[in-house]
N, C-alpha and C positions, 0 to 999 in steps of 0.2 A: 410522353413528358418521360422527362430525364431523372434519374435517382437523385437524391440528396447527397453530394459527398461532404462527410466530416472530418476534418482535420483534428486529430486527436493529440491533445498536448498533456503529455503526463511525464513532463522532465521534474517536478518536485516530488513525485511519487518515487521516480528512479534515484533520483539524488538521496531521498531517504534510505531506501533500501540499500543502496552502496554504501551510505556512511554506516549501516548496521553490520554489513558484513566486513567493511574495512575493520570496525573495531572489535569483531569475533576474530578474524584472522590476525589480527595484530594481538591480540589478548594471548592467543592459543599460541602462539610462536615466540613471541618474547618472553612471556613471563613462565610459562612452562617449565624451563630449565632453570630459574631464581625459586620459584614458591608453588608448588600445585594448589596448596589453599588458596591464593590469591586467583588463580585461574578458576578453582571451583567457585569462589564469592562473584567472579565476573561474569562467569556463565550463569548462576543463579540470578544476578542482578540483571543481565540481560532478557533471560526468560521471564523475569516478573514484567520487565517492561515492555515486551511483546502481548504479555497476556495483557496488561492495563491496555496498550492501544488497541487490540482486538475486540476489548469491551468497550471503548469508545468509539471504535470505526463503525461500529455495526448499527449504534442509531444515528450516527452522523452521516452512514450511506443512505440509512432509511428516510433522512430529512431531506438530502440533496437529491434522491429520485421523485420523492413526494414535490419537491420544488419545481423539478423538471416536467412530472405530469401535469401539475398546475399552470406552468408557463404554456404547454400544449392545449390544455383545455380550455384555458382563457384566452387563448389568441385570438379567437374570434376572427379567423381566416388571414392573419398578419402574418406572413410566411416568415419573417425573420424571429417572430418570437416563438413560432413553431421550430425553426432550427436552433435557436438557442436552447430550449427546451429538450431537443433531442441531445445535443452536445451535453447537457449537465447530466442527463440519464446514462450517456453512454461512459463519460468520463469518470463518474462517481462507481460505478459498476468495475469498470477498469481498476481505478485504483484500491476498491475494497478487495478484489479477487488478486491483487500483488500483495496486498499486504497480508490476506490470509495464505498465500502461497510462501511466505516469509521463512515460516516453521518448516515446511519439507525443503526449501532450499538450502537452511542452515543443517538441516540432519544431512542432505548430500553432502554438502561440506566438509562436515565433521566425518563423516565416513570416507572421504576421499583422503583427508588429512592423514586419518589413521591408517 
């Protein structure tokens, strides 16, 4: 039997991460010359938003993984439901890992800019 191939569609997560990076880079480069306090406020706000997203994403990822497990558990041999459950599990783990890695990537970008 051949393995199951899964097409991972994480374009929405990539768009969100790109938007966060764009905001950080623009805020550091554009406003740094005019007002350092504004940059500090923006950085603080972005860190608070990231903290909130991490707190929100953890239960959401748990629910998504549980949903995928239930799809697989109660598929009763239906191959489509098993594939759908596996896709849900894989995509939720990838999106959660990307969200958790945002903090590391932001620190790396800040180190490169300085």
